[in-house]
N, C-alpha and C positions, 0 to 999 in steps of 0.2 A: 583257705585250706583247713580242714578239720583234723582232729586227731585220729579219726577213723581211717586215715590214709597211712598211718605209721606201719612200717613193715616190721614184723616180729619173726625172728628165727625160732619157730616153734620147737625144733629139735634141740636147740641149745637154750631156749628160754630167754633170748636176749633181743634187745631192740638194736637196730643197726645204728652206727655212729652218727650219720646225718640227722636221723630222726631223734636220737637221744639229745643232740645239741639243740634241736628245735624245742623239745619238751623242757629242757633246762632253761633256755632263753625265755620261753613263755612263762615259766614259773617265776623267774627273776623279775620280769616286767610286771606280772600281777602283784608280786610282793611290793615293788616300788610304788605301784599305783595305789595299793592299799595303804601304805605308809603315808603317801601324800594326802589321801582323803582324811585321815585322822589328825593331820597337823603334827605328826611325829617326825622324828629325824628323817631327813632326806639324804639319800646317798648321792654324793657329787663326785666321788672318785673311788676306784677300787681299793686304794690304800687308806687305812683309817687316819684321820687327822691327828690322832695322838702320836703317831710315829713321825710326824713331819716337823721340820725346823723352818721357821719363817724368817727370812731376811727382809731388809727394806728393798723395794723394787728399784732397779736401776736400768741400765741398758741391757739388751740381750733377751734371752728367753725368760718368760715370766711363768714360773711353775708354782712355787710356794713362796709368796712374798707379799709385803704390805705396801699398798699404794699411798694411802692416807688413813685418817682416823676412822673411816667407815667403808673402806674398800680394800679388798685383798684378793690375791690369786691362790687358788687351792687346786693342785693337780692340773694346772694349765687352764682352769676355768675361773673367770672373773666373778667375784661375789661382792654384792653391795649389801651391807648390813641394813636391813629394812626398817628397823625401829628407831634409828637415830639419824641425826644430822650433825656433822662435825665441820669445823672451819676449813675453808678451801686452802689447798697448798699449791695448786697448779692452775693458775697463779693466785696467790692471795691478793686481796684488795687493799690491805693496809698492813702495817708492821705488827699490830696486835693480833690480827688474824693469822699472819705467818707464824708467829711465835706459838700461839695456842694450837694451830694446826700441826706444827712439828711435834709438840708435846703429845697431842692426841694420837698421832701416827706412831710414835715410839711406844706409847702405852698400849695401843692395840697390838703391836708386835709382841710386847711382853705378855699380854693376856693370852694371845694365841699360842705362845711358846710355853705357857705355864702348865699345860697338861691337856688331857682329852676334852673335847667339846663335841657337841652335836649341832646340827643345823635343822631348823624347823622351817617349813614352808610359810611364806607370807601370803598376803591377800592376792598377789599376782606372782607369776613365776619369774618374770624378768622385767626390767625397766626399758625405757625407750632406747637406751644405749646397748642393750643386749646383755647387761649384767644380770646374773641370777640374784634374785631378792630372797634373802634368808635372814632369819633371826638366829643368832649364834648363842648357844646356851651351854653352861657348865654347871653341874650340880643343881639344876632346876632354876638357875638365874641367868637372865640375859646379860651377855658381856656388854651390850649397849647400855643397860641400866647401870652397870658399873662405871662406864665412861661418863654417863649423865651425873651420877652421884659425886664423881670426882671433879665435876665442872669442865670436862673436856668435850662434852657433847650435849645436845638437847634432844628431847623426844621429837621424832619426825612427825609433822602434822600435815603431810600431803604436799608441802612445798618448802623450798629452802628459804630461810630468812637471813638477812644481812648480819654479819659478825662485826662489822666496823661501825663505829659511832657516827 
């Protein structure tokens, strides 16, 4: 369907409501597509991340919560931080991995709650588990880089490596 089918009330100079919705939706989709091409912030929810409070995920609805050191839910959508790998917590393979994974999880929660952040597209939109792959950035720096610098994560190199000796 092209835009040459839009009905305009020429007497009042207005576009009818259904057609106006179509134009607005098409514009929003084009804007998101343009943002995705440039690797800039990708909108994942209508509410800005800055106004959200992240809890640790538990049982029940997962809206805005942290699963582990590299996975969280934002607006009901599961996000995997694409540029890092953190220790497993579900289940950990050893006591050291469990302790480091718990620290990484709490630190990611603190970082997400510390203020506004943006998400950039990764090389793929989602992983094999259906999680959105994003690089989470604040003030031009990846939150993943912060976790790596603090010894709670390592750069993701295309596959997970063992955390246990």
